[in-house]
NULUMLUM-863613 format. One record per residue: x, y, z of N, C-alpha, C in turn. Coordinates in steps of 0.2 Angstrom, whole numbers, padded with zeros to 4 digits, always signed. Example, Ala and Ser with C-alpha at 12.3 -4.5 7.8 and 13.67 -1.06 7.14 Angstrom:
+0066-0028+0039+0062-0022+0039+0066-0016+0039
+0064-0011+0035+0068-0005+0036+0064+0000+0039
% end
This chain:
+0596+0254+0601+0593+0260+0598+0587+0263+0601
+0583+0258+0604+0577+0261+0608+0580+0266+0614
+0585+0264+0617+0588+0268+0622+0590+0275+0620
+0594+0275+0614+0596+0281+0611+0590+0285+0609
+0585+0282+0607+0579+0286+0605+0576+0290+0611
+0575+0286+0616+0573+0289+0622+0577+0294+0625
+0584+0293+0624+0588+0298+0627+0588+0305+0623
+0587+0304+0616+0586+0310+0612+0579+0314+0614
+0574+0310+0616+0568+0313+0618+0568+0316+0625
+0574+0315+0629+0574+0318+0636+0571+0313+0641
+0569+0307+0639+0566+0302+0643+0572+0298+0646
+0576+0301+0651+0582+0298+0654+0581+0291+0657
+0575+0291+0661+0574+0284+0665+0572+0279+0660
+0569+0280+0655+0567+0275+0650+0573+0273+0646
+0577+0278+0644+0584+0276+0641+0588+0272+0645
+0588+0273+0651+0592+0269+0656+0589+0262+0656
+0583+0261+0656+0579+0255+0657+0581+0251+0650
+0581+0254+0645+0582+0251+0638+0589+0248+0638
+0594+0252+0640+0601+0251+0640+0602+0244+0645
+0599+0245+0651+0600+0239+0655+0597+0233+0652
+0591+0233+0649+0589+0227+0646+0593+0224+0641
+0597+0228+0637+0602+0226+0632+0608+0223+0635
+0610+0225+0641+0616+0222+0643+0617+0215+0643
+0613+0211+0646+0614+0204+0646+0615+0201+0639
+0613+0204+0634+0613+0201+0627+0620+0203+0623
+0624+0207+0627+0630+0209+0624+0636+0205+0627
+0641+0205+0623+0648+0203+0625+0651+0208+0630
+0654+0205+0635+0657+0210+0640+0661+0216+0637
+0664+0215+0631+0668+0221+0628+0663+0226+0626
+0657+0224+0624+0652+0229+0622+0648+0232+0627
+0648+0229+0633+0644+0231+0639+0647+0238+0641
+0654+0239+0641+0657+0245+0643+0654+0251+0640
+0653+0251+0633+0650+0256+0630+0643+0258+0632
+0639+0252+0634+0632+0253+0636+0632+0257+0643
+0637+0255+0647+0638+0258+0654+0640+0265+0653
+0643+0267+0648+0645+0274+0647+0638+0278+0645
+0634+0274+0641+0628+0277+0639+0623+0278+0645
+0623+0274+0649+0619+0274+0655+0622+0280+0659
+0628+0281+0660+0631+0286+0664+0629+0293+0660
+0629+0293+0654+0628+0299+0650+0620+0301+0651
+0616+0296+0652+0609+0298+0653+0608+0301+0660
+0612+0298+0665+0612+0301+0672+0615+0308+0672
+0620+0309+0668+0623+0316+0668+0619+0321+0665
+0616+0319+0659+0611+0324+0656+0605+0326+0661
+0603+0321+0664+0598+0322+0669+0600+0327+0675
+0606+0326+0677+0609+0330+0682+0609+0337+0680
+0610+0339+0673+0610+0346+0671+0603+0349+0671
+0598+0345+0672+0591+0348+0672+0588+0348+0679
+0592+0346+0684+0589+0345+0691+0589+0352+0694
+0584+0353+0699+0583+0359+0702+0587+0361+0708
+0590+0356+0711+0594+0357+0717+0601+0354+0717
+0605+0357+0721+0612+0354+0721+0612+0347+0723
+0608+0345+0728+0608+0339+0730+0606+0334+0725
+0601+0335+0721+0599+0331+0716+0604+0330+0710
+0607+0336+0709+0613+0336+0704+0619+0332+0706
+0620+0332+0713+0626+0328+0715+0624+0321+0715
+0618+0319+0717+0616+0312+0717+0616+0309+0710
+0614+0313+0705+0614+0310+0698+0621+0310+0695
+0625+0314+0697+0632+0314+0695+0635+0308+0698
+0634+0306+0705+0636+0300+0708+0634+0294+0705
+0628+0294+0702+0625+0288+0699+0629+0287+0692
+0630+0293+0689+0634+0293+0682+0641+0290+0684
+0644+0292+0689+0651+0289+0691+0651+0282+0692
+0645+0280+0696+0645+0273+0698+0644+0268+0691
+0640+0271+0687+0639+0267+0680+0646+0267+0677
+0650+0272+0676+0656+0272+0673+0661+0267+0677
+0661+0267+0683+0665+0263+0687+0663+0255+0686
+0657+0254+0685+0655+0248+0684+0657+0245+0677
+0658+0250+0672+0661+0248+0666+0668+0247+0666
+0672+0250+0671+0679+0249+0672+0680+0242+0675
+0675+0240+0679+0676+0233+0682+0676+0228+0677
+0673+0230+0671+0673+0225+0665+0679+0226+0661
+0681+0232+0660+0687+0233+0656+0691+0239+0660
+0696+0237+0664+0699+0242+0668+0703+0247+0665
+0705+0246+0658+0709+0251+0655+0705+0255+0649
+0698+0255+0650+0694+0259+0645+0695+0266+0645
+0699+0269+0640+0701+0276+0640+0695+0280+0641
+0690+0279+0637+0684+0284+0637+0681+0284+0644
+0680+0279+0647+0677+0279+0654+0681+0282+0659
+0688+0281+0658+0692+0285+0663+0692+0292+0661
+0692+0294+0655+0692+0301+0653+0685+0305+0656
+0680+0301+0655+0673+0304+0658+0673+0304+0665
+0676+0299+0669+0676+0300+0676+0680+0306+0678
+0686+0307+0675+0690+0312+0677+0686+0319+0676
+0683+0320+0670+0679+0326+0669+0673+0327+0674
+0670+0321+0676+0664+0322+0681+0667+0324+0687
+0672+0321+0689+0675+0322+0696+0677+0330+0697
+0681+0332+0691+0683+0339+0692+0677+0344+0692
+0672+0342+0687+0666+0346+0687+0663+0347+0694
+0663+0341+0698+0660+0341+0704+0665+0344+0710
+0671+0346+0708+0675+0349+0713+0679+0344+0717
+0680+0338+0714+0684+0332+0717+0690+0331+0713
+0694+0336+0713+0700+0336+0709+0705+0330+0711
+0706+0330+0718+0710+0325+0720+0708+0318+0718
+0702+0316+0718+0700+0310+0716+0701+0309+0708
+0700+0315+0705+0701+0314+0697+0708+0312+0696
+0713+0315+0700+0720+0313+0698+0721+0306+0699
+0718+0302+0703+0719+0295+0704+0717+0291+0697
+0712+0294+0694+0709+0291+0688+0714+0293+0682
+0716+0299+0682+0721+0302+0677+0727+0297+0677
+0729+0295+0683+0735+0291+0683+0734+0284+0680
+0728+0282+0679+0727+0276+0676+0726+0276+0668
+0726+0282+0666+0726+0283+0658+0733+0281+0655
+0732+0278+0650+0739+0275+0646+0743+0281+0644
+0749+0280+0643+0753+0286+0640+0750+0288+0633
+0750+0295+0632+0747+0297+0626+0740+0299+0626
+0736+0296+0631+0729+0298+0631+0728+0305+0634
+0725+0309+0630+0724+0316+0632+0718+0316+0637
+0718+0321+0641+0713+0324+0645+0711+0330+0643
+0704+0332+0643+0702+0338+0641+0706+0344+0644
+0709+0348+0640+0714+0353+0643+0710+0358+0648
+0704+0359+0648+0700+0363+0653+0700+0360+0660
+0700+0353+0659+0700+0349+0665+0707+0350+0669
+0712+0349+0665+0719+0349+0668+0720+0356+0670
+0717+0361+0667+0718+0368+0669+0715+0369+0675
+0709+0367+0676+0705+0368+0683+0709+0364+0688
+0712+0359+0687+0716+0355+0693+0722+0360+0694
+0725+0362+0689+0731+0367+0690+0729+0373+0694
+0723+0376+0693+0721+0382+0696+0719+0380+0703
+0717+0374+0705+0715+0372+0712+0722+0372+0715
+0727+0369+0712+0734+0369+0716+0736+0376+0717
+0736+0380+0712+0738+0387+0712+0735+0390+0718
+0728+0390+0719+0724+0393+0724+0726+0390+0731
+0729+0384+0731+0731+0381+0737+0738+0383+0739
+0741+0387+0734+0748+0389+0735+0753+0383+0734
+0751+0378+0730+0755+0372+0728+0758+0374+0721
+0762+0379+0721+0764+0382+0714+0768+0377+0710
+0772+0372+0713+0776+0367+0709+0771+0363+0705
+0766+0360+0709+0761+0355+0705+0757+0359+0700
+0755+0365+0702+0751+0369+0697+0755+0370+0691
+0762+0372+0691+0766+0373+0685+0767+0366+0681
+0767+0361+0684+0767+0354+0681+0761+0354+0676
+0755+0355+0679+0749+0354+0675+0748+0360+0670
+0750+0366+0672+0750+0371+0666+0754+0370+0661
+0760+0367+0662+0765+0365+0657+0762+0360+0653
+0759+0355+0656+0756+0349+0652+0751+0352+0647
+0746+0357+0650+0741+0360+0645+0744+0363+0640
+0750+0367+0641+0753+0371+0636+0756+0367+0630
+0759+0361+0633+0762+0356+0628+0757+0353+0624
+0751+0351+0627+0746+0347+0623+0741+0352+0619
+0740+0358+0622+0736+0362+0619+0739+0369+0618
+0744+0370+0614+0748+0376+0614+0744+0382+0612
+0738+0382+0609+0734+0388+0607+0729+0390+0612
+0729+0386+0618+0724+0388+0623+0727+0394+0627
+0725+0400+0626+0728+0406+0628+0728+0407+0636
+0722+0405+0639+0722+0406+0646+0727+0401+0650
+0729+0396+0647+0734+0392+0650+0741+0396+0651
+0742+0400+0647+0748+0404+0647+0747+0410+0653
+0741+0412+0654+0740+0417+0659+0741+0414+0666
+0738+0408+0667+0739+0405+0673+0746+0402+0675
+0749+0400+0670+0756+0398+0671+0761+0404+0672
+0759+0410+0669+0763+0416+0671+0762+0418+0678
+0755+0417+0680+0754+0419+0687+0758+0414+0692
+0759+0408+0690+0762+0403+0694+0770+0405+0694
+0772+0407+0688+0779+0409+0687+0781+0415+0692
+0776+0420+0692+0777+0426+0696+0778+0424+0703
+0774+0419+0705+0774+0417+0712+0781+0414+0714
+0784+0411+0709+0791+0408+0710+0796+0413+0709
+0794+0419+0707+0799+0424+0706+0803+0424+0699
+0799+0420+0694+0802+0419+0688+0799+0424+0683
+0802+0430+0683+0799+0435+0680+0799+0435+0672
+0805+0433+0670+0806+0432+0662+0801+0427+0659
+0801+0421+0663+0796+0416+0660+0789+0419+0660
+0787+0422+0666+0780+0425+0666+0779+0430+0660
+0784+0434+0659+0783+0439+0654+0782+0436+0647
+0786+0431+0646+0786+0427+0640+0779+0424+0639
+0776+0421+0644+0769+0418+0643+0764+0423+0642
+0765+0429+0645+0760+0434+0644+0760+0437+0637
+0766+0437+0635+0767+0439+0628+0764+0434+0623
+0765+0428+0625+0762+0422+0621+0754+0423+0621
+0752+0424+0627+0744+0425+0627+0742+0430+0622
+0745+0436+0622+0743+0441+0618+0744+0440+0611
+0749+0436+0609+0750+0434+0602+0745+0429+0600
+0743+0424+0604+0737+0419+0602+0731+0423+0602
+0729+0426+0607+0722+0429+0607+0722+0436+0611
+0723+0441+0607+0723+0448+0610+0717+0450+0613
+0711+0447+0611+0705+0449+0614+0703+0444+0620
+0707+0440+0622+0706+0435+0628+0704+0440+0634
+0700+0437+0639+0698+0440+0645+0704+0442+0649
+0709+0439+0648+0715+0441+0652+0720+0446+0649
+0718+0447+0642+0723+0451+0638+0725+0458+0641
+0719+0461+0644+0720+0468+0646+0725+0468+0652
+0724+0463+0657+0728+0462+0663+0736+0461+0661
+0736+0456+0656+0743+0455+0653+0746+0461+0650
+0743+0465+0646+0746+0471+0643+0748+0476+0648
+0743+0477+0653+0745+0482+0658+0751+0480+0662
+0752+0473+0664+0758+0471+0667+0764+0472+0663
+0764+0470+0657+0770+0471+0653+0772+0478+0652
+0766+0482+0651+0768+0490+0650+0771+0493+0657
+0768+0490+0662+0770+0493+0669+0778+0491+0670
+0779+0485+0668+0786+0483+0669+0791+0487+0665
+0789+0488+0658+0793+0493+0654+0793+0500+0657
+0788+0502+0659+0788+0509+0662+0792+0510+0668
+0792+0505+0673+0796+0505+0679+0803+0505+0677
+0805+0500+0672+0812+0500+0671+0814+0506+0667
+0810+0509+0663+0812+0516+0660+0813+0521+0665
+0808+0522+0669+0809+0527+0674+0815+0526+0679
+0817+0520+0680+0823+0518+0684+0829+0520+0680
+0829+0519+0674+0835+0520+0670+0836+0528+0669
+0830+0531+0668+0831+0539+0668+0833+0542+0674
+0830+0539+0680+0832+0542+0687+0840+0541+0688
+0842+0535+0686+0849+0533+0688+0854+0538+0683
+0852+0539+0677+0855+0543+0672+0856+0550+0675
+0850+0553+0677+0850+0559+0680+0854+0560+0686
+0855+0555+0690+0859+0555+0696+0866+0555+0694
+0868+0551+0689+0875+0551+0687+0877+0558+0684
+0873+0561+0680+0874+0567+0677+0875+0572+0683
+0871+0572+0688+0871+0577+0693+0877+0577+0697
+0880+0570+0698+0885+0569+0703+0883+0570+0710
+0888+0571+0714+0887+0573+0721+0883+0567+0725
+0878+0569+0728+0874+0564+0731+0870+0559+0727
+0870+0561+0720+0867+0556+0715+0871+0550+0715
+0878+0551+0715+0882+0545+0715+0882+0541+0721
+0881+0544+0727+0880+0540+0733+0873+0536+0732
+0868+0539+0729+0862+0535+0728+0863+0529+0723
+0867+0530+0718+0868+0525+0713+0872+0519+0717
+0877+0521+0721+0881+0516+0724+0877+0512+0729
+0872+0515+0732+0868+0512+0737+0863+0507+0733
+0861+0509+0727+0857+0505+0723+0860+0499+0720
+0867+0499+0719+0870+0494+0716+0870+0487+0720
+0871+0481+0717+0871+0475+0720+0878+0475+0723
+0880+0471+0728+0887+0471+0731+0892+0470+0726
+0891+0465+0721+0896+0464+0716+0897+0470+0712
+0892+0473+0710+0892+0479+0706+0896+0485+0709
+0894+0486+0716+0897+0491+0720+0904+0490+0720
+0906+0484+0721+0914+0483+0721+0917+0484+0714
+0913+0482+0709+0916+0483+0702+0917+0490+0700
+0913+0495+0702+0913+0502+0701+0917+0506+0706
+0919+0503+0711+0922+0506+0717+0918+0511+0721
+0912+0510+0721+0907+0514+0726+0907+0521+0723
+0904+0525+0727+0903+0532+0725+0909+0536+0722
+0915+0534+0725+0921+0537+0723+0923+0535+0716
+0922+0528+0715+0924+0526+0708+0919+0529+0703
+0913+0530+0705+0908+0533+0700+0910+0540+0699
+0912+0543+0704+0914+0550+0703+0920+0551+0698
+0925+0546+0698+0931+0546+0694+0928+0545+0687
+0924+0540+0686+0921+0538+0680+0917+0544+0676
+0913+0547+0681+0909+0553+0678+0914+0558+0676
+0919+0560+0679+0924+0565+0677+0927+0563+0670
+0928+0557+0669+0931+0555+0663+0926+0556+0657
+0920+0554+0658+0915+0555+0653+0914+0562+0652
+0913+0566+0657+0911+0573+0656+0917+0577+0652
+0923+0575+0654+0929+0578+0651+0930+0576+0644
+0928+0570+0642+0929+0568+0635+0923+0570+0631
+0917+0569+0633+0911+0569+0629+0907+0575+0630
+0908+0579+0636+0904+0584+0638+0898+0582+0641
+0892+0586+0640+0886+0585+0643+0881+0583+0638
+0875+0579+0640+0870+0577+0636+0866+0583+0633
+0865+0583+0627+0861+0588+0623+0854+0586+0622
+0854+0579+0619+0847+0577+0617+0847+0569+0618
+0841+0567+0618+0840+0560+0619+0837+0557+0612
+0841+0553+0609+0839+0550+0602+0834+0545+0602
+0835+0540+0607+0830+0535+0608+0831+0531+0615
+0826+0528+0617+0826+0524+0623+0823+0517+0622
+0826+0512+0625+0822+0505+0624+0823+0501+0630
+0819+0497+0632+0819+0492+0637+0819+0485+0635
+0823+0481+0637+0824+0474+0635+0824+0469+0641
+0821+0463+0640+0822+0458+0645+0827+0453+0643
+0833+0452+0647+0838+0448+0646+0839+0443+0652
+0837+0437+0651+0837+0432+0657+0832+0435+0662
+0834+0436+0668+0830+0438+0674+0831+0446+0675
+0834+0449+0670+0836+0456+0671+0833+0460+0666
+0832+0467+0668+0829+0472+0663+0835+0477+0661
+0835+0478+0655+0840+0482+0652+0837+0489+0649
+0839+0494+0652+0837+0501+0649+0843+0504+0645
+0842+0505+0639+0847+0508+0635+0845+0515+0632
+0849+0520+0632+0848+0527+0630+0853+0529+0625
+0851+0531+0620+0855+0533+0614+0855+0541+0614
+0860+0544+0615+0860+0552+0616+0866+0555+0612
+0865+0562+0612+0870+0566+0609+0873+0570+0614
+0880+0570+0614+0884+0574+0619+0887+0580+0616
+0889+0585+0620+0891+0592+0617+0898+0591+0614
+0902+0587+0616+0909+0587+0614+0911+0581+0609
+0906+0577+0607+0907+0572+0602+0902+0572+0596
+0904+0571+0590+0899+0570+0585+0895+0564+0585
+0898+0559+0588+0895+0552+0588+0890+0551+0593
+0885+0547+0592+0880+0545+0598+0884+0542+0603
+0881+0543+0609+0884+0540+0616+0878+0536+0618
+0880+0530+0620+0875+0525+0623+0876+0524+0631
+0870+0525+0634+0870+0524+0641+0866+0518+0643
+0868+0514+0647+0865+0507+0648+0865+0506+0656
+0859+0504+0658+0858+0501+0665+0855+0494+0665
+0858+0490+0668+0855+0483+0669+0853+0482+0676
+0846+0481+0677+0843+0480+0683+0841+0473+0685
+0843+0471+0691+0841+0464+0693+0834+0463+0694
+0831+0457+0695+0824+0456+0697+0822+0459+0704
+0827+0460+0708+0826+0463+0715+0827+0471+0714
+0828+0474+0708+0828+0481+0708+0835+0484+0708
+0840+0480+0710+0847+0482+0711+0850+0483+0704
+0855+0488+0704+0859+0489+0698+0864+0483+0697
+0864+0480+0692+0869+0474+0690+0874+0476+0685
+0873+0482+0681+0877+0483+0676+0876+0491+0674
+0881+0494+0671+0881+0501+0669+0887+0503+0665
+0885+0506+0660+0891+0509+0656+0888+0515+0652
+0893+0520+0650+0892+0525+0646+0898+0525+0641
+0896+0524+0634+0902+0524+0629+0899+0526+0622
+0904+0528+0618+0903+0530+0611+0899+0524+0608
+0894+0525+0604+0890+0520+0601+0894+0517+0595
+0895+0511+0595+0899+0508+0589+0895+0509+0583
+0899+0510+0577+0896+0511+0571+0892+0504+0569
% end
């Protein structure tokens, strides 16, 4: 109690002295808690030091006290958790992982600590390890919005665009005022805008015929180009559409959807020779190639 009183008064050296005096009087199992208190006194003192060197020294002393406690009880969860936190705060993430591995199953680590280790991996371009940690944060702390942001960035590095978009949408749903929300919104809007512009461009090329059909054929994936028969196949298909339905008079609606790793642009229109709405759809792969296309009467 005397040590706690000195700690509350900011007399850290006196607090540690009192704690040390109490140690021999305690059973080993209770000594671990006192070592944590000594470490806490060192850490609080470190936050008030004037130089980086002093701060680092006090942090090392706090870590030494916690490790001394682990020498008494090697599986003390609180001591392990504190060591992990101090090591990450000190920029020693690799050392922190050694102690994280000693935590028993189910023992949680501060999600911000896990996030920081994941960010370190991400910055080192170790995306696979970063994704593991971001996934753990999301699993254990599903309402931590920034975890979805960083996982989305890692997904994009892997080319996993649908997964990244889903995480950015989750971020906006959890915390629309998060510091990353504007960037997430801009990315999602740009993806939609790019797909819409591409769908409009391909539709215009199809309607125009001629060189437009050559451009569409060039933009198709190899399998899609084979399926439509290249520019000549597109020409025949266009002739059938125009003969049966006429030309587009007006656009009723446009929408963009993400399906798997593809973007789908759907355009609902009115044509001159049919009373029913006509649906034009383009499916665009993650690499920008055309993976699917149709023009058909909208089903009732």
